Structure formats: C-alpha cells, structure tokens
Backbone of each chain as ProteinMPNN parsed JSONL, in Angstrom:
{"seq_chain_A": "MMEWIVSILLISGSLFMLVAAIGVVKLSDVYMRMHAITKAASLGAILMLAAVLLWHPQWIVAIEALMVVLFVILTAPIGAHMLARVAHRMKVPIGEGYVMDELQEAIDRKEMDPDAQEEGKSIDAEKL", "coords_chain_A": {"N_chain_A": [[88.621, 14.347, 108.486], [89.902, 16.897, 108.696], [91.567, 16.557, 110.945], [93.603, 14.896, 110.062], [95.066, 16.449, 108.206], [95.991, 18.587, 110.05], [97.365, 16.979, 111.871], [99.377, 15.961, 110.078], [100.643, 18.384, 109.447], [101.572, 19.382, 112.092], [103.273, 17.225, 112.714], [105.24, 17.32, 110.613], [106.215, 19.946, 110.936], [107.353, 19.744, 113.534], [109.318, 17.878, 112.913], [110.886, 19.392, 111.129], [111.972, 21.22, 113.045], [113.431, 19.38, 114.455], [115.288, 18.61, 112.713], [116.817, 21.036, 112.342], [117.799, 21.241, 114.995], [119.513, 18.974, 114.976], [121.183, 19.775, 112.951], [122.459, 21.917, 114.337], [123.866, 20.551, 116.149], [125.497, 18.8, 114.529], [126.751, 20.245, 112.385], [129.741, 22.068, 111.317], [130.759, 24.598, 111.808], [130.11, 28.172, 112.879], [128.711, 29.568, 111.006], [127.524, 27.718, 109.362], [125.825, 26.485, 111.172], [124.191, 28.628, 111.864], [122.862, 28.857, 109.358], [121.552, 26.442, 109.325], [119.568, 26.913, 111.345], [118.195, 29.306, 110.851], [116.742, 28.843, 108.64], [115.446, 26.077, 108.776], [114.301, 26.055, 111.315], [112.544, 28.337, 111.283], [110.784, 27.407, 109.133], [109.716, 25.27, 110.484], [108.286, 26.453, 112.592], [106.428, 28.023, 111.112], [104.858, 26.016, 109.751], [103.742, 24.653, 112.033], [102.18, 26.776, 113.105], [100.421, 27.087, 111.06], [99.017, 24.687, 111.428], [97.747, 25.211, 113.852], [96.05, 27.331, 113.142], [94.335, 26.037, 111.303], [93.062, 24.254, 112.917], [91.853, 25.842, 114.802], [89.774, 27.943, 113.531], [89.577, 30.96, 113.767], [89.251, 34.601, 113.838], [90.937, 36.073, 115.501], [93.016, 34.261, 116.136], [93.972, 33.954, 113.454], [95.096, 36.383, 112.96], [97.075, 36.673, 114.935], [98.654, 34.476, 114.43], [99.54, 35.209, 111.826], [100.975, 37.456, 112.724], [103.109, 36.274, 114.239], [104.312, 34.791, 112.113], [105.126, 36.68, 110.427], [106.979, 38.283, 112.107], [108.875, 36.222, 112.482], [109.655, 35.662, 109.913], [110.641, 38.217, 109.127], [112.58, 38.859, 111.072], [114.528, 36.862, 111.519], [116.411, 36.48, 109.384], [117.783, 39.058, 109.666], [118.869, 39.126, 112.089], [120.478, 36.977, 111.947], [122.248, 37.818, 109.924], [123.53, 39.965, 111.08], [124.777, 38.752, 113.234], [126.489, 36.877, 111.888], [128.22, 38.586, 110.585], [129.436, 39.784, 112.77], [130.592, 37.499, 113.973], [132.34, 36.889, 111.944], [134.028, 39.132, 112.059], [135.08, 38.747, 114.701], [136.87, 36.795, 114.085], [136.01, 34.123, 114.137], [136.774, 30.758, 113.409], [136.458, 29.348, 110.177], [134.848, 26.315, 109.044], [136.015, 23.142, 107.813], [136.507, 22.741, 104.224], [135.492, 24.937, 102.908], [134.798, 27.15, 100.121], [134.975, 29.922, 99.214], [135.603, 33.201, 100.604], [134.081, 35.984, 100.641], [133.766, 38.265, 102.132], [136.176, 38.476, 103.649], [137.911, 38.818, 101.478], [137.155, 41.315, 100.541], [137.71, 42.942, 102.743], [140.396, 42.755, 102.739], [140.973, 43.878, 100.403], [140.28, 46.539, 100.752], [142.045, 47.14, 102.803], [144.461, 47.085, 101.484], [144.278, 49.198, 99.681], [143.331, 51.98, 100.693], [142.398, 54.278, 99.747], [140.536, 53.928, 97.822], [137.739, 55.124, 96.865], [135.192, 54.697, 95.765], [135.123, 52.002, 95.838], [135.175, 51.489, 98.499], [132.835, 52.521, 99.171], [130.931, 50.94, 97.897], [131.281, 48.418, 99.069], [131.889, 48.72, 101.826], [133.194, 47.87, 104.14], [134.049, 48.828, 106.438], [131.953, 49.514, 107.955], [129.708, 47.891, 110.075]], "CA_chain_A": [[89.606, 14.75, 107.473], [90.802, 17.956, 109.095], [92.544, 16.154, 112.015], [94.754, 14.366, 109.4], [95.907, 17.556, 107.797], [96.503, 19.244, 111.158], [98.433, 16.146, 112.18], [100.595, 15.973, 109.184], [101.3, 19.738, 109.603], [102.22, 19.394, 113.314], [104.43, 16.275, 112.644], [106.313, 17.813, 109.696], [106.775, 21.109, 111.544], [108.288, 19.343, 114.684], [110.426, 17.123, 112.325], [111.761, 20.398, 110.657], [112.671, 21.754, 114.108], [114.405, 18.458, 114.921], [116.421, 18.659, 111.667], [117.397, 22.178, 112.782], [118.694, 20.997, 116.093], [120.585, 18.075, 114.463], [122.217, 20.6, 112.379], [123.176, 22.57, 115.346], [124.84, 19.638, 116.746], [126.432, 18.106, 113.67], [127.63, 20.997, 111.464], [131.067, 22.262, 111.865], [131.191, 26.014, 112.319], [129.033, 28.944, 113.377], [128.001, 30.061, 109.861], [126.621, 26.621, 108.935], [124.804, 26.283, 112.159], [123.22, 29.657, 111.572], [122.108, 28.456, 108.234], [120.443, 25.449, 109.803], [118.571, 27.474, 112.371], [117.274, 30.38, 110.314], [115.752, 28.344, 107.693], [114.712, 24.964, 109.199], [113.44, 26.287, 112.497], [111.506, 29.117, 110.739], [109.832, 26.797, 108.452], [109.007, 24.503, 111.307], [107.333, 27.339, 113.31], [105.413, 28.389, 110.248], [104.121, 24.852, 109.65], [102.927, 24.467, 113.184], [101.263, 27.918, 113.149], [99.356, 26.627, 110.032], [98.237, 23.654, 112.089], [96.888, 25.859, 114.874], [95.089, 28.109, 112.484], [93.292, 25.203, 110.734], [92.306, 23.717, 114.072], [91.06, 27.02, 115.556], [89.539, 28.806, 112.545], [88.967, 32.323, 114.337], [89.974, 35.822, 113.378], [92.112, 36.432, 116.41], [94.08, 33.298, 115.846], [94.554, 34.149, 112.196], [95.885, 37.63, 112.985], [98.201, 36.486, 115.797], [99.518, 33.587, 113.744], [100.189, 36.024, 110.841], [102.018, 38.328, 113.311], [104.249, 35.494, 114.437], [104.995, 34.419, 110.833], [105.824, 37.977, 109.834], [108.027, 38.5, 112.905], [109.895, 35.246, 112.353], [110.333, 35.904, 108.554], [111.399, 39.496, 109.107], [113.782, 39.066, 112.006], [115.522, 35.778, 111.533], [117.642, 36.839, 108.5], [118.422, 40.344, 110.06], [119.694, 38.715, 113.191], [121.55, 35.942, 111.467], [123.2, 38.534, 109.166], [124.404, 40.75, 112.027], [125.589, 37.816, 113.989], [127.488, 36.404, 111.052], [129.245, 39.629, 110.404], [130.199, 39.951, 114.074], [131.417, 36.343, 114.115], [133.621, 36.988, 111.069], [134.909, 40.092, 112.657], [135.701, 38.114, 115.859], [137.753, 35.755, 113.562], [135.7, 32.69, 114.533], [137.257, 30.027, 112.345], [135.446, 28.646, 109.279], [135.114, 24.94, 109.15], [136.687, 22.557, 106.665], [135.877, 22.576, 102.973], [134.832, 26.149, 102.235], [135.295, 27.517, 98.849], [135.344, 31.253, 99.153], [135.293, 34.046, 101.826], [134.212, 37.091, 99.994], [134.013, 39.363, 103.103], [137.52, 38.667, 103.89], [138.488, 39.345, 100.352], [136.856, 42.767, 100.428], [138.456, 43.625, 103.855], [141.745, 42.796, 102.376], [141.155, 44.854, 99.256], [140.191, 47.8, 101.367], [143.261, 47.505, 103.625], [145.521, 47.39, 100.606], [144.079, 50.47, 98.999], [142.344, 52.67, 101.534], [141.879, 55.574, 99.128], [139.564, 53.632, 96.757], [136.464, 55.626, 97.481], [133.972, 53.902, 95.25], [135.241, 50.624, 96.307], [134.756, 51.421, 99.953], [131.442, 52.841, 99.331], [130.171, 49.746, 97.473], [131.583, 47.135, 99.945], [131.533, 49.147, 103.081], [133.792, 46.799, 105.078], [134.25, 49.343, 107.909], [130.641, 49.706, 108.649], [129.26, 46.605, 110.371]], "C_chain_A": [[90.662, 15.809, 107.877], [91.838, 17.559, 110.032], [93.739, 15.517, 111.315], [95.653, 15.449, 108.905], [96.646, 18.2, 108.988], [97.64, 18.323, 111.812], [99.679, 16.094, 111.528], [101.408, 17.321, 109.349], [102.079, 19.807, 110.97], [103.548, 18.496, 113.256], [105.595, 16.903, 111.819], [106.943, 19.016, 110.351], [107.821, 20.671, 112.671], [109.572, 18.575, 114.049], [111.388, 18.274, 111.752], [112.605, 20.964, 111.788], [113.693, 20.77, 114.589], [115.522, 18.394, 114.004], [117.325, 19.917, 112.044], [118.372, 21.922, 113.958], [119.715, 19.876, 115.812], [121.643, 18.816, 113.743], [123.059, 21.332, 113.132], [124.294, 21.728, 115.948], [125.903, 19.116, 115.861], [127.349, 18.974, 112.837], [128.833, 21.572, 112.214], [131.451, 23.671, 112.182], [129.944, 26.83, 112.488], [128.082, 29.239, 112.153], [126.991, 28.924, 109.342], [125.504, 26.456, 109.906], [123.679, 27.4, 112.069], [122.233, 29.418, 110.327], [121.11, 27.396, 108.551], [119.328, 26.019, 110.445], [117.638, 28.271, 111.576], [116.261, 29.847, 109.276], [114.889, 27.127, 108.288], [113.783, 25.378, 110.323], [112.243, 27.237, 112.117], [110.512, 28.311, 110.104], [108.97, 25.809, 109.447], [107.909, 25.206, 112.096], [106.117, 27.668, 112.383], [104.306, 27.151, 110.018], [103.182, 24.578, 110.72], [101.836, 25.471, 113.419], [100.123, 27.602, 112.173], [98.377, 25.614, 110.749], [97.273, 24.264, 112.988], [95.788, 26.58, 114.222], [94.023, 27.255, 111.752], [92.45, 24.545, 111.755], [91.313, 24.69, 114.72], [90.702, 28.059, 114.463], [88.916, 30.122, 113.04], [89.794, 33.378, 113.776], [91.235, 36.132, 114.128], [93.29, 35.527, 116.262], [94.672, 33.519, 114.513], [95.459, 35.321, 112.356], [97.14, 37.408, 113.89], [99.163, 35.526, 115.145], [100.254, 34.32, 112.571], [101.255, 36.81, 111.391], [103.255, 37.546, 113.649], [104.99, 35.166, 113.21], [105.814, 35.597, 110.428], [107.052, 38.324, 110.782], [109.224, 37.558, 112.608], [110.657, 35.478, 111.015], [111.176, 37.215, 108.404], [112.707, 39.599, 109.885], [114.86, 38.065, 111.958], [116.679, 36.059, 110.675], [118.466, 37.947, 108.981], [119.406, 39.866, 111.107], [120.819, 37.894, 112.758], [122.687, 36.715, 110.708], [124.158, 39.272, 110.088], [125.392, 39.848, 112.912], [126.782, 37.221, 113.178], [128.513, 37.348, 110.777], [130.082, 39.781, 111.545], [131.114, 38.728, 114.34], [132.702, 36.366, 113.299], [134.438, 38.016, 111.541], [135.706, 39.546, 113.912], [136.705, 36.928, 115.497], [137.387, 34.381, 114.085], [136.053, 31.896, 113.302], [136.188, 29.509, 111.517], [135.859, 27.217, 109.164], [135.706, 24.429, 107.879], [135.772, 22.692, 105.402], [135.006, 23.862, 102.451], [135.54, 26.608, 101.135], [135.756, 28.975, 98.699], [135.035, 32.014, 100.279], [135.37, 35.43, 101.216], [134.363, 38.43, 100.984], [135.38, 39.567, 103.415], [138.271, 39.33, 102.607], [138.298, 40.96, 100.173], [137.548, 43.596, 101.475], [139.879, 43.745, 103.349], [142.037, 43.867, 101.246], [141.125, 46.302, 99.8], [141.431, 48.179, 102.097], [144.383, 47.772, 102.702], [145.331, 48.705, 100.086], [142.97, 51.341, 99.69], [141.701, 53.862, 100.781], [140.82, 55.299, 98.03], [138.139, 53.993, 97.323], [135.263, 54.868, 97.026], [133.9, 52.478, 95.632], [134.78, 50.459, 97.693], [133.356, 51.787, 100.127], [130.561, 51.608, 98.95], [130.25, 48.623, 98.412], [131.337, 47.639, 101.353], [131.957, 48.222, 104.156], [133.96, 47.519, 106.41], [132.944, 49.265, 108.757], [130.033, 48.302, 108.864], [127.675, 46.633, 110.12]], "O_chain_A": [[91.86, 15.776, 107.596], [92.932, 18.121, 109.993], [94.833, 15.561, 111.878], [96.862, 15.413, 109.134], [97.867, 18.34, 108.911], [98.689, 18.815, 112.23], [100.783, 16.149, 112.07], [102.639, 17.346, 109.378], [103.212, 20.287, 110.95], [104.65, 18.888, 113.64], [106.737, 16.992, 112.271], [108.171, 19.108, 110.327], [108.953, 21.152, 112.726], [110.682, 18.636, 114.577], [112.602, 18.129, 111.888], [113.801, 21.187, 111.602], [114.739, 21.185, 115.089], [116.648, 18.144, 114.432], [118.547, 19.77, 112.037], [119.542, 22.303, 113.936], [120.766, 19.895, 116.453], [122.836, 18.547, 113.883], [124.238, 21.484, 112.813], [125.426, 22.146, 116.191], [127.056, 18.973, 116.269], [128.499, 18.626, 112.571], [128.946, 21.575, 113.439], [132.48, 23.868, 112.828], [128.839, 26.327, 112.288], [126.858, 29.166, 112.262], [125.845, 29.177, 108.971], [124.348, 26.302, 109.512], [122.479, 27.147, 112.178], [121.044, 29.738, 110.325], [119.963, 27.438, 108.106], [118.188, 25.666, 110.144], [116.434, 28.014, 111.57], [115.146, 30.339, 109.101], [113.662, 27.228, 108.264], [112.591, 25.076, 110.281], [111.108, 27.01, 112.538], [109.35, 28.466, 110.479], [107.773, 25.585, 109.266], [106.801, 24.699, 112.266], [104.962, 27.602, 112.803], [103.091, 27.332, 110.1], [102.004, 24.305, 110.49], [100.734, 25.138, 113.855], [98.96, 27.853, 112.49], [97.152, 25.703, 110.665], [96.09, 23.926, 112.953], [94.65, 26.481, 114.68], [92.895, 27.722, 111.598], [91.267, 24.289, 111.532], [90.181, 24.384, 115.092], [91.369, 29.094, 114.487], [87.752, 30.359, 112.72], [90.9, 33.142, 113.29], [92.323, 36.388, 113.612], [94.437, 35.974, 116.261], [95.874, 33.285, 114.393], [96.591, 35.236, 111.88], [98.193, 37.958, 113.57], [100.375, 35.704, 115.269], [101.442, 34.081, 112.349], [102.322, 36.936, 110.791], [104.362, 38.027, 113.406], [106.219, 35.242, 113.214], [107.007, 35.514, 110.135], [108.109, 38.642, 110.237], [110.373, 37.984, 112.499], [111.883, 35.502, 110.904], [112.19, 37.294, 107.712], [113.696, 40.231, 109.513], [116.002, 38.357, 112.312], [117.823, 35.92, 111.107], [119.684, 37.929, 108.806], [120.602, 40.148, 111.041], [121.969, 38.09, 113.151], [123.865, 36.372, 110.801], [125.378, 39.232, 109.932], [126.54, 40.165, 113.222], [127.895, 37.082, 113.685], [129.679, 36.955, 110.727], [131.301, 39.902, 111.425], [132.227, 38.867, 114.847], [133.813, 36.017, 113.698], [135.65, 37.822, 111.448], [136.874, 39.886, 114.102], [137.255, 36.228, 116.347], [138.248, 33.573, 114.431], [135.671, 32.307, 112.206], [135.096, 29.232, 112.012], [137.048, 26.899, 109.179], [135.892, 25.198, 106.937], [134.544, 22.746, 105.471], [134.021, 23.769, 101.719], [136.767, 26.523, 101.097], [136.812, 29.232, 98.121], [134.174, 31.546, 101.025], [136.432, 36.052, 101.201], [134.974, 39.444, 100.647], [135.822, 40.714, 103.469], [139.099, 40.232, 102.728], [139.175, 41.704, 99.734], [137.934, 44.741, 101.239], [140.503, 44.79, 103.538], [143.055, 44.555, 101.167], [141.873, 47.163, 99.336], [141.865, 49.33, 102.066], [145.234, 48.601, 103.025], [146.345, 49.402, 100.048], [141.822, 51.373, 99.247], [140.633, 54.359, 101.138], [140.285, 56.214, 97.404], [137.513, 53.272, 98.1], [134.422, 54.452, 97.822], [132.848, 51.846, 95.738], [134.114, 49.492, 98.062], [132.723, 51.419, 101.117], [129.575, 51.307, 99.624], [129.267, 47.891, 98.532], [130.577, 46.979, 102.061], [131.155, 47.828, 105.003], [134.01, 46.852, 107.443], [132.888, 49.014, 109.961], [129.86, 47.581, 107.881], [127.003, 45.619, 110.304]]}, "seq_chain_B": "MESLEAYPILNFAVYFSFACLTVSLFAGLYRLLAGPSLPDRIVVMDLVASLVIGLIITYIMLTGQPVYLNVAVIIALLVFMGNIAFAKYLKRRIDL", "coords_chain_B": {"N_chain_B": [[85.854, 23.716, 122.061], [86.597, 20.504, 120.621], [87.609, 17.566, 122.464], [90.95, 16.189, 122.607], [90.866, 13.362, 122.669], [88.948, 12.342, 121.015], [90.155, 12.193, 118.679], [92.378, 10.113, 117.614], [94.708, 10.133, 116.109], [95.459, 12.749, 116.031], [95.968, 13.16, 118.63], [98.279, 11.467, 118.8], [99.889, 12.903, 117.13], [100.267, 15.283, 118.63], [101.606, 14.388, 120.969], [103.944, 13.343, 119.721], [105.081, 15.628, 118.589], [105.723, 16.949, 120.868], [107.722, 15.109, 121.857], [109.757, 15.288, 119.883], [110.345, 18.07, 120.076], [111.397, 18.18, 122.685], [113.695, 16.585, 122.416], [115.093, 18.157, 120.549], [115.495, 20.354, 122.203], [117.351, 19.291, 124.033], [119.456, 18.779, 122.323], [120.218, 21.4, 121.578], [120.919, 22.146, 124.122], [123.26, 20.797, 124.401], [124.909, 22.006, 122.404], [125.003, 24.472, 123.606], [126.461, 24.101, 125.855], [128.854, 22.963, 124.834], [129.607, 24.654, 122.818], [132.21, 26.123, 120.922], [132.664, 28.999, 120.679], [131.516, 32.322, 121.592], [129.505, 33.389, 119.585], [128.422, 30.872, 118.881], [126.951, 30.131, 121.083], [125.014, 32.141, 121.131], [123.594, 31.705, 118.863], [122.315, 29.334, 119.555], [120.484, 30.404, 121.254], [118.542, 31.594, 119.438], [117.65, 29.207, 118.343], [116.444, 27.945, 120.416], [114.391, 29.731, 120.981], [112.809, 29.477, 118.796], [111.974, 26.793, 119.247], [110.552, 27.082, 121.653], [108.465, 28.406, 120.674], [107.424, 26.489, 119.044], [106.706, 24.603, 121.116], [104.767, 26.022, 122.657], [102.717, 26.151, 120.652], [102.073, 23.487, 120.307], [101.159, 22.947, 122.846], [98.983, 24.509, 122.842], [97.355, 23.005, 120.953], [97.071, 20.872, 122.55], [95.572, 21.714, 124.853], [93.552, 23.186, 123.625], [93.268, 25.845, 123.839], [93.544, 28.703, 122.392], [94.324, 31.105, 123.332], [96.967, 31.239, 124.248], [98.675, 31.839, 122.223], [99.443, 34.479, 122.25], [101.672, 34.587, 123.79], [103.527, 33.441, 122.073], [103.69, 35.418, 120.178], [104.951, 37.429, 121.698], [107.343, 36.189, 122.436], [108.541, 35.809, 119.914], [109.037, 38.445, 119.121], [110.709, 39.226, 121.153], [113.126, 37.747, 120.967], [114.277, 38.563, 118.812], [115.071, 41.263, 119.481], [116.864, 40.392, 121.406], [118.788, 39.155, 120.024], [119.768, 41.259, 118.337], [120.818, 43.002, 120.415], [122.796, 41.385, 121.486], [124.458, 41.279, 119.187], [125.216, 43.93, 118.875], [126.575, 44.273, 121.191], [128.753, 42.436, 121.02], [129.987, 43.748, 118.885], [130.879, 46.105, 119.908], [132.595, 45.138, 121.777], [134.552, 44.231, 120.109], [135.414, 46.456, 118.905], [136.527, 48.039, 121.003]], "CA_chain_B": [[86.721, 22.849, 121.286], [86.453, 19.022, 120.936], [88.782, 17.134, 123.153], [91.858, 15.329, 121.635], [90.536, 11.977, 122.803], [88.134, 11.89, 119.881], [91.037, 12.011, 117.359], [93.636, 9.384, 118.023], [95.898, 10.641, 115.089], [95.83, 14.174, 116.543], [96.673, 12.836, 119.962], [99.609, 10.868, 118.563], [100.726, 14.053, 116.658], [100.709, 16.246, 119.636], [102.781, 13.813, 121.809], [105.082, 13.137, 118.955], [105.812, 16.823, 118.521], [106.443, 17.185, 122.256], [108.967, 14.414, 121.957], [110.681, 15.853, 118.972], [110.889, 19.304, 120.505], [112.286, 17.848, 123.721], [114.996, 16.048, 121.914], [115.809, 19.322, 119.971], [116.035, 21.16, 123.327], [118.563, 18.785, 124.552], [120.59, 19.134, 121.387], [120.565, 22.835, 121.717], [121.738, 22.44, 125.295], [124.602, 20.217, 124.091], [125.751, 22.907, 121.702], [125.153, 25.63, 124.421], [127.546, 23.794, 126.795], [130.167, 22.655, 124.141], [130.068, 25.564, 121.667], [133.62, 26.638, 121.128], [132.801, 30.437, 120.719], [130.355, 33.044, 121.947], [128.469, 33.399, 118.63], [127.721, 29.677, 118.821], [125.843, 30.094, 122.147], [123.978, 33.092, 120.82], [122.784, 31.018, 117.828], [121.414, 28.381, 120.329], [119.324, 31.224, 121.797], [117.647, 31.67, 118.406], [116.99, 27.875, 118.129], [115.524, 27.732, 121.574], [113.166, 30.58, 120.838], [111.884, 28.777, 117.802], [111.528, 25.569, 119.877], [109.563, 27.36, 122.599], [107.24, 28.777, 120.017], [106.715, 25.138, 118.764], [106.078, 23.976, 122.311], [103.475, 26.713, 122.908], [101.687, 25.718, 119.596], [101.706, 22.074, 120.664], [100.39, 23.062, 124.042], [97.547, 25.167, 122.397], [96.641, 21.88, 120.44], [96.674, 19.92, 123.591], [94.669, 22.228, 125.715], [92.403, 23.8, 123.044], [93.077, 27.365, 124.3], [94.356, 29.478, 121.569], [94.901, 32.299, 124.052], [98.385, 31.166, 124.538], [99.342, 32.398, 121.075], [100.038, 35.743, 122.654], [103.069, 34.274, 124.289], [104.296, 33.123, 120.963], [104.004, 36.703, 119.564], [105.974, 38.152, 122.485], [108.741, 35.624, 122.347], [109.039, 36.09, 118.52], [109.56, 39.771, 119.126], [111.828, 39.543, 122.172], [114.316, 37.104, 120.676], [114.988, 39.586, 117.821], [115.672, 42.185, 120.299], [118.048, 39.85, 122.152], [119.845, 38.919, 118.896], [120.385, 42.609, 117.993], [121.457, 43.446, 121.515], [124.07, 40.713, 121.443], [125.4, 41.631, 117.987], [125.869, 45.222, 119.173], [127.47, 44.1, 122.393], [129.958, 41.864, 120.442], [130.636, 44.699, 117.93], [131.489, 47.066, 120.825], [133.638, 44.481, 122.45], [135.704, 44.127, 119.169], [135.961, 47.878, 118.565], [137.36, 48.506, 122.064]], "C_chain_B": [[86.514, 21.387, 121.713], [87.783, 18.608, 121.691], [89.672, 16.219, 122.198], [91.513, 13.942, 121.657], [89.753, 11.405, 121.63], [88.934, 11.642, 118.666], [92.244, 11.292, 117.773], [94.859, 9.774, 117.296], [96.309, 11.822, 115.61], [96.543, 13.956, 117.852], [98.133, 12.388, 119.847], [100.465, 12.154, 118.025], [101.24, 14.911, 117.733], [101.833, 15.546, 120.545], [104.071, 13.564, 120.955], [105.857, 14.443, 118.78], [106.493, 17.202, 119.755], [107.829, 16.336, 122.383], [110.073, 14.886, 121.073], [111.277, 17.108, 119.417], [111.683, 19.125, 121.75], [113.636, 17.341, 123.296], [115.763, 17.242, 121.386], [116.225, 20.298, 121.113], [117.274, 20.62, 123.889], [119.774, 18.879, 123.741], [121.133, 20.452, 121.412], [121.388, 23.015, 123.013], [123.156, 21.866, 125.196], [125.409, 21.363, 123.471], [125.974, 24.221, 122.632], [126.352, 25.338, 125.361], [128.866, 23.529, 125.96], [130.546, 23.673, 123.076], [131.348, 26.225, 121.854], [133.654, 28.27, 121.343], [131.492, 30.899, 121.205], [129.2, 33.156, 120.878], [127.71, 32.091, 118.622], [126.548, 29.661, 119.823], [124.753, 31.01, 121.778], [122.919, 32.486, 119.72], [121.902, 30.1, 118.473], [120.252, 29.177, 120.854], [118.238, 31.374, 120.678], [116.92, 30.426, 118.243], [115.96, 27.616, 119.272], [114.293, 28.587, 121.501], [112.24, 29.926, 119.927], [111.148, 27.445, 118.48], [110.4, 25.924, 120.892], [108.282, 27.907, 121.796], [106.545, 27.554, 119.602], [106.168, 24.583, 119.859], [104.887, 24.622, 122.621], [102.439, 26.33, 121.985], [101.297, 24.353, 119.991], [100.885, 22.076, 121.899], [99.034, 23.628, 123.784], [96.763, 23.908, 121.759], [96.214, 20.876, 121.504], [95.538, 20.421, 124.502], [93.345, 22.795, 125.028], [92.217, 25.176, 123.45], [94.09, 28.182, 123.385], [94.779, 30.872, 122.123], [96.413, 32.436, 124.124], [99.361, 31.633, 123.299], [99.936, 33.757, 121.334], [101.35, 35.675, 123.069], [104.07, 34.113, 123.115], [104.691, 34.47, 120.257], [105.04, 37.432, 120.356], [107.306, 37.574, 122.392], [109.337, 35.919, 120.996], [109.689, 37.517, 118.462], [110.776, 39.766, 120.016], [113.104, 38.865, 121.716], [114.991, 37.831, 119.517], [115.674, 40.589, 118.463], [117.048, 41.652, 120.916], [119.173, 39.604, 121.153], [120.626, 40.218, 118.567], [121.227, 43.12, 119.088], [122.742, 42.668, 121.646], [125.048, 41.005, 120.473], [126.057, 42.915, 118.333], [126.914, 45.039, 120.213], [128.832, 43.566, 121.909], [130.756, 42.787, 119.666], [131.433, 45.593, 118.817], [132.643, 46.394, 121.323], [134.802, 44.338, 121.385], [136.282, 45.486, 118.947], [136.912, 48.373, 119.748], [138.83, 48.018, 121.998]], "O_chain_B": [[86.302, 21.053, 122.878], [88.846, 19.212, 121.55], [89.222, 15.627, 121.217], [91.842, 13.27, 120.679], [89.844, 10.227, 121.285], [88.493, 10.977, 117.729], [93.141, 11.948, 118.302], [95.958, 9.74, 117.851], [97.522, 12.018, 115.685], [97.603, 14.525, 118.113], [99.034, 12.793, 120.581], [101.594, 12.38, 118.461], [102.422, 15.247, 117.803], [102.875, 16.148, 120.803], [105.174, 13.588, 121.502], [107.088, 14.447, 118.806], [107.623, 17.689, 119.774], [108.846, 16.792, 122.907], [111.233, 14.884, 121.484], [112.475, 17.336, 119.249], [112.64, 19.881, 121.918], [114.643, 17.735, 123.884], [116.945, 17.389, 121.696], [117.228, 20.997, 120.97], [118.192, 21.377, 124.208], [120.901, 19.022, 124.216], [122.339, 20.665, 121.289], [122.33, 23.803, 123.093], [124.101, 22.365, 125.807], [126.496, 21.67, 123.962], [126.957, 24.944, 122.468], [127.16, 26.229, 125.626], [129.932, 23.899, 126.452], [131.628, 23.606, 122.494], [131.567, 26.857, 122.888], [134.513, 28.794, 122.052], [130.506, 30.165, 121.27], [128.032, 33.028, 121.248], [126.5, 32.098, 118.395], [125.414, 29.28, 119.532], [123.6, 30.704, 122.081], [121.711, 32.722, 119.706], [120.753, 30.005, 118.042], [119.13, 28.671, 120.897], [117.058, 31.277, 121.016], [115.709, 30.449, 118.025], [114.835, 27.155, 119.078], [113.227, 28.159, 121.945], [111.044, 29.806, 120.191], [109.975, 27.138, 118.268], [109.417, 25.191, 120.999], [107.162, 27.823, 122.3], [105.325, 27.441, 119.717], [105.089, 24.015, 119.689], [103.91, 23.915, 122.869], [101.299, 26.168, 122.421], [100.091, 24.107, 119.99], [99.965, 21.266, 122.011], [98.053, 23.267, 124.435], [95.569, 23.791, 122.036], [95.211, 20.17, 121.401], [94.652, 19.652, 124.876], [92.275, 22.886, 125.63], [91.093, 25.677, 123.42], [95.288, 28.277, 123.652], [95.471, 31.657, 121.475], [97.011, 33.511, 124.071], [100.58, 31.762, 123.407], [100.886, 34.138, 120.651], [102.154, 36.563, 122.786], [105.218, 34.555, 123.15], [105.826, 34.645, 119.812], [105.949, 38.017, 119.767], [108.307, 38.281, 122.284], [110.52, 36.249, 120.909], [110.731, 37.725, 117.84], [111.813, 40.292, 119.612], [114.165, 39.385, 122.062], [116.195, 37.681, 119.309], [116.82, 40.856, 118.102], [118.097, 42.296, 120.933], [120.349, 39.827, 121.438], [121.854, 40.279, 118.524], [122.3, 43.653, 118.802], [123.763, 43.301, 121.914], [126.255, 41.018, 120.718], [127.265, 43.071, 118.154], [128.012, 45.588, 120.124], [129.891, 44.081, 122.269], [131.986, 42.745, 119.68], [132.601, 45.839, 118.516], [133.707, 47.013, 121.326], [135.962, 44.329, 121.797], [137.495, 45.651, 118.818], [137.932, 49.019, 119.507], [139.634, 48.362, 122.865]]}, "name": "protein", "num_of_chains": 2, "seq": "MMEWIVSILLISGSLFMLVAAIGVVKLSDVYMRMHAITKAASLGAILMLAAVLLWHPQWIVAIEALMVVLFVILTAPIGAHMLARVAHRMKVPIGEGYVMDELQEAIDRKEMDPDAQEEGKSIDAEKLMESLEAYPILNFAVYFSFACLTVSLFAGLYRLLAGPSLPDRIVVMDLVASLVIGLIITYIMLTGQPVYLNVAVIIALLVFMGNIAFAKYLKRRIDL"}
C-alpha cells in the first residue's frame, strides 16, 4: 500500500517540475516564467520530499525534509520578488496581453510629483 | 531498506521521475541559451536548483540512502544566496 502512495507522490512531483519547465520554454516574458517556476517547481519539490519522508520514516529525514521545505517556501518568493523588480527596472519588455502595470504607474506618479511625501512613503518606488 | 526490485510500481516511478527531470533540465538549457535578457537566465538557475533537488530525492529513492538529503538542504540555501546576489548585482549595474 505504502509503495503506491510513494509512487504517486514521486510521479506527481516530477510532473509538476515538468510543467514548470514547459512553462519556462513556452511563456512569453520574464515575469510569467518566474510565476511558473516559483509555484510549480516548489510544489514539485515538496511533493517529492513527502515521498521520501513516507518511505524513510526517521526523525533525521523528517527534520531535513522540513528544513528543505521551509527554505524553499521562504526563499522562492523573496528571490522572485527581487528579480522581478530588477527586471522591471532594467526595462525588460512585458509580453503580449498584459492588463496593467502598477509599478510603472507608481514610478510615473512619483516622477510627476516628487514632493508627495506620503505617496512616496507608501509606494517607495525609489527603494528597490 | 528494502530494494526497489520488490516493488515494480516504485521502480517505475523512480525511472519515470528521472525521465521527467531530465527532459525538464533540457528545457531549462534551451531557455538558458535562448533567453533574450539576463533575468531570464537567472530564472533558469532557480529552476535548475529545484530540478537538482528533485534529482537528489529520486536518487535517495533509488539507493535507499537518506543521507543525501543533506545535499538538498545545502542547495536550497545556496540558490537563495545566488538569487539575492544576482539581484543586487543587477541593481548596482542599473544604478551606475
């Protein structure tokens, strides 16, 4: 029974990683690719770690698997956030079919009215 | 630990994961070579780190040695440092 659960977890985790890789190839700009990676690949790693933990039910494996899950969950959004801001600053073009660009709107507003203190504090377009 | 040969479904799952992760690595390599901008290539580094974690986990299932999970911990930490370092580097390159 246990080997079926472990197999399903392994296969679904690797399929999620495959979906992330397909997203990296097929999606049209940096921001969408970041979206594919940070969600799908993290979920794939978590599912595969669950498979290892079910197959080797020991304390040390549990602690290390929890550490990996914690690091992935904590760091993937932070890294993607910083990279997305820098890419926006580098004027990497946004692909077809986007609806709104709120960061660009905030930067424009700040450049038009540099004395707006509370605006600048709440948006903080200068600080990356 | 029991060997994988006793469980044919698990054997299939391990080799299926190896196949999926290898295809994903080649997809990442395509984006690494063809990516139009520098952030594209940094994003691929993130993907490859996740894929390597997956490969290590599949290898743990294949060999039955959970010691290799240490490597996954180290990689999960290092890739975050790499991301932050690249972001800082690009930011400094814009500011100059």
